[in-house]
C-alpha positions as CSV (number, residue, x, y, z in Angstrom):
1,R,9.6,-17.9,-1.0
2,Q,5.7,-17.8,-1.3
3,R,4.2,-14.4,-2.7
4,F,1.7,-12.9,-0.4
5,R,-1.8,-12.9,-2.0
6,F,-4.7,-10.7,-0.6
7,T,-8.2,-12.7,-0.2
8,D,-10.7,-12.7,-2.9
9,L,-12.8,-10.4,-0.6
10,A,-10.1,-7.7,-0.5
11,Y,-9.5,-7.8,-4.5
12,A,-13.1,-7.4,-4.9
13,L,-13.5,-4.6,-2.6
14,I,-10.6,-3.0,-4.3
15,M,-12.5,-3.4,-7.4
16,V,-15.3,-1.7,-6.0
17,H,-13.5,1.3,-4.5
18,G,-11.8,1.9,-7.6
19,L,-15.4,2.2,-9.5
20,I,-16.6,4.4,-6.9
21,L,-13.4,6.5,-7.3
22,M,-13.7,6.5,-11.1
23,A,-17.4,7.5,-11.2
24,G,-16.6,10.4,-8.7
25,G,-13.8,11.6,-11.1
26,A,-15.7,11.1,-14.2
27,W,-18.7,13.4,-13.0
28,T,-17.1,15.1,-9.8
29,Y,-18.3,13.8,-6.6
30,A,-21.2,16.5,-6.5
31,R,-22.7,15.5,-9.8
32,V,-22.5,11.6,-9.9
33,P,-26.2,10.6,-10.9
34,F,-26.3,7.8,-8.3
35,G,-26.0,10.3,-5.8
36,F,-28.8,12.4,-7.1
37,W,-30.8,9.3,-7.0
38,I,-30.0,8.9,-3.2
39,E,-30.7,12.4,-2.5
40,D,-34.2,12.2,-4.4
41,A,-35.1,8.9,-2.6
42,F,-34.2,10.1,0.8
43,G,-35.0,13.9,0.6
44,L,-31.4,14.9,1.3
45,S,-30.3,18.5,0.9
46,R,-27.2,17.6,-1.1
47,N,-25.7,14.8,-3.3
48,P,-24.1,12.1,-0.8
49,Y,-21.9,10.6,-3.3
50,D,-18.7,11.7,-1.7
51,K,-19.9,10.3,1.7
52,I,-20.2,6.8,0.0
53,G,-16.6,7.4,-1.3
54,H,-15.4,8.2,2.1
55,F,-17.3,5.3,3.7
56,A,-15.4,3.0,1.2
57,Q,-12.2,4.9,1.9
58,G,-12.4,3.5,5.5
59,F,-14.0,0.1,4.7
60,V,-11.8,-1.0,1.8
61,P,-8.2,0.1,3.7
62,A,-9.4,-1.6,6.9
63,I,-9.8,-5.0,5.2
64,I,-6.3,-4.6,3.3
65,A,-4.7,-3.2,6.6
66,R,-6.2,-6.2,8.7
67,E,-5.1,-8.7,6.2
68,L,-1.5,-7.2,6.4
69,L,-1.3,-7.0,10.0
70,V,-2.6,-10.5,10.6
71,R,-1.0,-12.4,7.7
72,V,2.2,-10.5,7.0
73,F,3.2,-9.0,10.3
74,R,1.7,-11.8,12.3
75,I,-0.2,-9.6,15.0
76,G,-2.3,-12.3,16.8
77,S,-4.2,-10.0,19.0
78,G,-7.7,-9.1,17.5
79,R,-8.1,-5.9,19.4
80,L,-4.7,-4.7,18.7
81,V,-5.4,-5.6,14.9
82,A,-8.8,-3.8,14.8
83,F,-7.3,-0.7,16.7
84,L,-4.4,-0.4,14.2
85,A,-6.6,-1.1,11.2
86,V,-9.1,1.6,12.1
87,S,-6.1,4.0,13.1
88,I,-4.4,3.2,9.5
89,C,-7.7,4.3,7.9
90,L,-7.9,7.5,10.1
91,A,-4.4,8.4,9.0
92,I,-5.2,7.7,5.4
93,S,-8.4,9.9,5.6
94,A,-6.5,12.7,7.3
95,A,-3.8,12.7,4.7
96,Y,-6.6,12.8,2.0
97,E,-8.3,15.7,3.6
98,L,-4.8,17.7,3.9
99,V,-4.5,17.0,0.0
100,E,-8.1,18.3,-0.4
101,W,-7.2,21.4,1.8
102,G,-3.9,22.0,-0.5
103,A,-6.1,21.7,-3.7
104,A,-8.7,24.3,-2.1
105,L,-5.8,26.8,-1.6
106,A,-4.4,26.1,-4.9
107,L,-7.6,26.2,-6.9
108,G,-9.3,29.0,-5.0
109,Q,-13.0,29.3,-6.2
110,G,-12.7,26.1,-8.4
111,A,-12.2,24.0,-5.2
112,D,-15.8,23.7,-4.4
113,E,-16.5,22.0,-7.8
114,F,-13.4,19.8,-7.6
115,L,-13.9,18.8,-3.8
116,G,-17.7,18.5,-4.0
117,T,-18.0,20.2,-0.5
118,Q,-21.3,21.7,-1.9
119,G,-21.0,24.7,0.8
120,D,-20.8,22.3,3.8
121,P,-18.4,23.9,6.2
122,W,-18.1,20.5,8.1
123,D,-17.2,18.7,4.9
124,T,-13.8,17.6,6.1
125,Q,-15.0,16.6,9.6
126,S,-17.9,14.5,8.0
127,D,-15.7,13.0,5.4
128,M,-13.3,11.7,8.3
129,L,-16.4,10.5,10.3
130,M,-17.7,8.6,7.3
131,A,-14.1,7.0,6.8
132,L,-14.1,6.1,10.6
133,I,-17.7,4.6,10.2
134,G,-16.4,2.5,7.2
135,A,-13.3,1.3,9.2
136,L,-15.5,0.4,12.1
137,A,-18.0,-1.4,10.0
138,A,-15.3,-3.4,8.2
139,T,-13.6,-4.2,11.4
140,A,-16.7,-5.5,12.9
141,S,-17.7,-7.5,9.8
142,V,-14.8,-9.6,9.2
143,V,-14.2,-10.7,12.9
144,G,-13.6,-14.5,12.7
145,R,-14.4,-14.5,8.8
146,I,-10.9,-13.8,7.3
147,P,-8.6,-16.6,8.0
148,E,-5.8,-15.8,10.6
149,R,-2.6,-17.3,10.2
150,R,-1.1,-17.2,13.6
151,R,2.4,-17.7,14.7
152,P,3.3,-21.2,15.6
153,E,3.7,-21.9,19.0
154,P,7.4,-21.7,20.3
155,V,9.0,-25.1,20.7
156,A,10.6,-25.7,24.0
157,E,14.3,-26.1,24.0
158,P,15.4,-29.3,25.6
159,P,16.8,-28.6,29.2
160,P,20.6,-28.0,29.6
161,D,22.7,-30.9,30.9
162,P,22.5,-31.0,34.6
163,A,26.4,-30.4,34.7
164,C,25.9,-27.0,33.3
165,Q,23.0,-25.7,35.8
166,W,23.8,-23.8,38.7
167,P,23.6,-26.1,41.7
168,V,21.3,-25.5,44.5
169,D,23.8,-27.1,47.2
170,A,26.3,-25.5,49.3
171,D,29.1,-25.7,46.7
172,T,31.0,-22.3,46.5
173,P,30.9,-20.4,43.5
174,P,34.4,-21.1,42.5
175,T,33.8,-24.9,42.6
176,T,30.6,-24.7,40.8
177,L,32.1,-22.3,38.1
178,L,34.8,-25.0,37.8
179,R,32.2,-27.6,37.2
180,V,30.6,-25.6,34.5
181,V,33.9,-24.9,32.8
182,A,34.8,-28.7,32.8
183,A,31.5,-29.5,31.7
184,L,31.6,-27.1,28.6
185,E,35.1,-28.3,27.8
186,D,33.6,-31.9,27.8
187,Q,31.2,-30.6,25.3
188,D,33.9,-29.1,23.1
189,F,32.3,-25.6,23.7
190,L,35.5,-24.6,25.3
191,V,39.1,-25.6,24.4
192,R,41.7,-24.8,27.1
193,H,44.9,-23.4,25.8
194,T,47.9,-24.8,27.5
195,A,51.4,-23.2,26.9
196,A,53.6,-25.2,24.7
């Protein structure tokens, strides 16, 4: 059996997403230097690095989910694959936000520093929105670019022996049934047991 391998694009995106997460973990999301650069460049009121992380949290899993849905689960409908990939990303994002909520309850005041909410009361909703935008962007960007391995078309079975088909003529069902049984016996599908 051949081992499944993601595309090079998926592996590259997993690496980039890992780097985004490691930078956020090293500095905390509210203090990543790249985020301060974006804040200064665009005149923002807060460090947007966590939004980059949440965009990637939607984009990268959407690529991975799409590859699994198309190549492993063999879902052939492009619309269904897109819908499921985006839904999977939203489920991942919601689960992550529940973990953040649990951390906020456990850490109390220290949660703002850990989570990087920066006083934004809508942080959870905007994080999930960024994941949705990332998933939609990924789904739209790979349409027709990642090779889809579709199921092979089913091969038609040869038609049954005419003696086994239900006749259209005026034979009565018992006569037809006897013809079918006789045809099955001729093909050795049925063996008649006789009393010895």
